[in-house]
C-alpha positions in Angstrom: -10.1 -14.2 0.2 -6.4 -14.2 -0.3 -5.0 -15.0 -3.8 -3.7 -18.4 -4.4 -0.7 -16.9 -6.1 0.5 -13.3 -5.7 3.6 -11.8 -7.2 4.5 -8.2 -6.3 7.3 -6.3 -8.0 9.1 -9.6 -8.9 12.3 -9.2 -10.9 15.0 -11.7 -11.9 18.3 -10.8 -13.3 21.1 -12.9 -14.8 24.1 -10.7 -14.2 23.0 -7.4 -15.7 20.4 -9.0 -18.0 16.8 -8.7 -16.9 15.2 -12.1 -17.3 11.8 -11.3 -15.8 9.9 -8.4 -14.5 8.9 -6.3 -12.9 5.9 -8.6 -12.6 2.7 -8.1 -10.5 0.3 -11.0 -10.7 -2.6 -12.3 -8.6 -4.3 -15.7 -9.3 -7.5 -16.5 -7.5 -8.0 -20.0 -5.9 -9.5 -22.3 -8.5 -8.4 -20.3 -11.5 -6.7 -21.8 -14.6 -4.4 -19.0 -15.8 -2.4 -19.6 -18.9 0.8 -17.7 -19.8 1.6 -17.5 -23.5 4.6 -16.0 -25.3 7.6 -16.8 -27.4 10.5 -18.9 -26.3 12.9 -17.1 -24.0 10.3 -14.5 -22.8 10.5 -15.6 -19.2 7.5 -18.0 -18.9 9.4 -20.9 -17.3 11.3 -18.5 -15.1 8.0 -17.2 -13.7 6.9 -20.7 -12.8 10.3 -21.4 -11.2 9.9 -18.2 -9.1 6.5 -19.4 -7.8 8.0 -22.9 -7.1 11.0 -21.4 -5.3 13.4 -22.7 -7.8 14.6 -19.4 -9.1 16.3 -16.7 -7.0 14.6 -13.3 -7.0 16.5 -10.1 -7.5 13.6 -8.1 -6.1 9.9 -8.5 -5.1 7.7 -10.9 -3.1 5.9 -14.1 -3.7 2.9 -15.2 -1.6 0.9 -18.4 -1.9 -2.5 -18.8 -0.3 -1.9 -15.7 1.8 1.5 -16.8 3.1 4.7 -14.9 2.2 7.0 -17.5 0.8 9.8 -15.4 -0.8 10.9 -11.9 0.1 13.5 -10.7 -2.3 16.5 -13.1 -2.2 15.2 -14.7 1.1 13.4 -18.0 0.8 10.9 -18.1 3.7 9.3 -21.4 2.7 11.2 -24.2 1.0 10.0 -25.4 -2.4 9.0 -28.8 -1.1 6.7 -27.2 1.6 4.8 -24.9 -0.8 2.0 -27.3 -1.7 2.9 -27.3 -5.4 2.8 -30.0 -8.0 4.7 -29.5 -11.3 4.3 -31.1 -14.7 7.1 -30.6 -17.2 7.3 -31.3 -20.9 9.3 -34.5 -20.1 7.0 -35.6 -17.3 9.8 -35.5 -14.7 10.0 -39.3 -14.6 12.9 -41.4 -13.5 13.8 -43.9 -16.3 14.9 -46.7 -13.9 11.7 -46.7 -11.8 8.3 -48.3 -12.4 5.1 -46.3 -12.2 4.4 -47.8 -8.8 7.9 -47.1 -7.5 7.8 -43.5 -8.8 4.5 -42.8 -7.1 5.4 -44.6 -3.8 8.7 -42.6 -3.6 6.9 -39.3 -4.1 4.2 -40.3 -1.6 6.9 -41.2 0.9 8.5 -37.8 0.5 5.1 -36.3 1.1 4.8 -38.1 4.4 2.2 -40.7 3.5 2.6 -43.7 5.8 4.0 -46.8 4.0 0.9 -48.8 4.7 -1.3 -46.3 2.8 0.9 -45.9 -0.2 -0.3 -48.8 -2.3 -3.9 -47.7 -2.1 -2.9 -44.2 -3.0 -0.9 -45.4 -6.0 -4.0 -47.2 -7.3 -6.1 -44.0 -6.8 -3.6 -41.9 -8.6 -3.3 -44.3 -11.6 -7.1 -44.5 -11.8 -7.3 -40.7 -11.8 -5.0 -40.5 -14.9 -6.4 -43.7 -16.6 -3.3 -45.8 -16.1 -4.7 -48.7 -14.1 -2.6 -51.8 -14.9 0.6 -49.8 -15.6 2.0 -50.2 -12.1 5.1 -52.2 -13.2 5.8 -50.3 -16.4 8.9 -48.1 -16.7 8.9 -44.8 -18.7 10.8 -46.3 -21.6 7.9 -48.7 -22.3 5.2 -45.9 -22.3 3.9 -43.8 -25.2 4.3 -40.1 -25.0 0.7 -39.6 -23.8 1.1 -42.4 -21.2 4.3 -40.9 -19.9 2.7 -37.4 -19.5 -0.3 -39.0 -17.7 2.1 -40.7 -15.3 3.9 -37.4 -14.9 0.6 -35.8 -14.0 0.0 -38.6 -11.4 3.4 -37.8 -10.0 2.6 -34.1 -9.8 -0.6 -34.9 -7.9 0.9 -37.4 -5.5 1.7 -34.8 -2.9 -1.9 -33.5 -2.9 -1.0 -30.0 -4.1 -3.3 -27.0 -4.0 -1.4 -25.4 -6.9 -0.4 -27.2 -10.1 2.3 -25.6 -12.4 2.3 -26.8 -16.0 5.4 -26.1 -18.0 4.7 -26.8 -21.7 3.5 -30.3 -20.7 1.8 -31.0 -24.1 4.6 -30.0 -26.4 5.7 -33.5 -27.5 2.1 -34.8 -28.1 0.0 -34.8 -31.2 -3.2 -32.7 -31.3 -5.6 -35.5 -30.3 -3.5 -36.4 -27.3 -3.1 -32.8 -26.2 -6.8 -32.3 -26.2 -7.3 -35.5 -24.2 -4.7 -34.6 -21.6 -6.0 -31.1 -21.2 -9.5 -32.5 -20.7 -8.2 -34.9 -18.0 -6.3 -32.0 -16.3 -9.5 -29.9 -16.4 -11.6 -32.7 -14.8 -9.0 -33.2 -12.1 -8.8 -29.5 -11.4 -12.5 -29.2 -10.9 -12.7 -32.4 -8.8 -9.8 -31.4 -6.5 -10.3 -27.7 -6.4 -6.8 -27.0 -7.9 -5.4 -23.7 -9.0 -3.5 -24.0 -12.3 -0.7 -21.8 -13.7 -0.1 -23.1 -17.2 2.8 -22.1 -19.5 2.5 -22.7 -23.3 3.6 -21.2 -26.6 0.4 -22.6 -28.2 -2.5 -20.1 -28.1 -5.0 -23.0 -28.9 -4.2 -24.5 -25.5 -5.1 -21.2 -23.7 -8.5 -21.1 -25.4 -9.7 -24.5 -24.2 -10.1 -24.4 -20.5 -8.3 -21.3 -19.2 -10.2 -18.7 -17.1 -7.7 -16.1 -18.1 -4.8 -15.8 -20.5 -1.8 -13.6 -20.0 0.8 -12.7 -22.6 4.5 -12.5 -21.5 6.8 -10.5 -23.7 10.4 -9.6 -22.8 9.7 -10.5 -19.2 6.5 -8.3 -18.8 2.9 -9.4 -18.4 -0.2 -8.1 -20.2 -3.7 -9.4 -20.5 -4.1 -11.3 -23.8 -7.2 -10.7 -25.9 -9.7 -13.5 -25.8 
């Protein structure tokens, strides 16, 4: 079976400064792989490479057996990669309600207008936000905003979910609760997760594998 994510000889430079690499990485379908390491070590750059949001200096990226980036050439656009992303801030638009946010993302994903309301209800139920349809981000708690961000990331029915420090602003109890919800959804939907964090505790809860990134290079982290 092809890997869900495969990076081969990936390097990213900013001018003459090496930001990432060379990196070789294979993530199997259904895995929850966590990347840990200090700030500035290249964790977010690696996620952006997978998503198609960072330009490669060298190397290849394949998703589910399809070559999507070959060196500097983007072969598959970011929006066509079947990826959902959850950022620390949730990626929410402050002027849009929860319903409007999810309907917009569903529309971009090609879901017919007549089906969107039902899909919004399903997504909000999945993240335990039923009744929040008309709420805007400014009226939500940190945990609620991140759960709405998770619903937004899932709206396009991705096969791969990228998590970029999504639990940073939350207290310990909320972090554990959101990680448990993500784990439940991963199992129910057969998702592959690539999860960036600087907190080793997060990597110990649900990850199938933890990798350490130091100065742009990967190594297996001790369990």
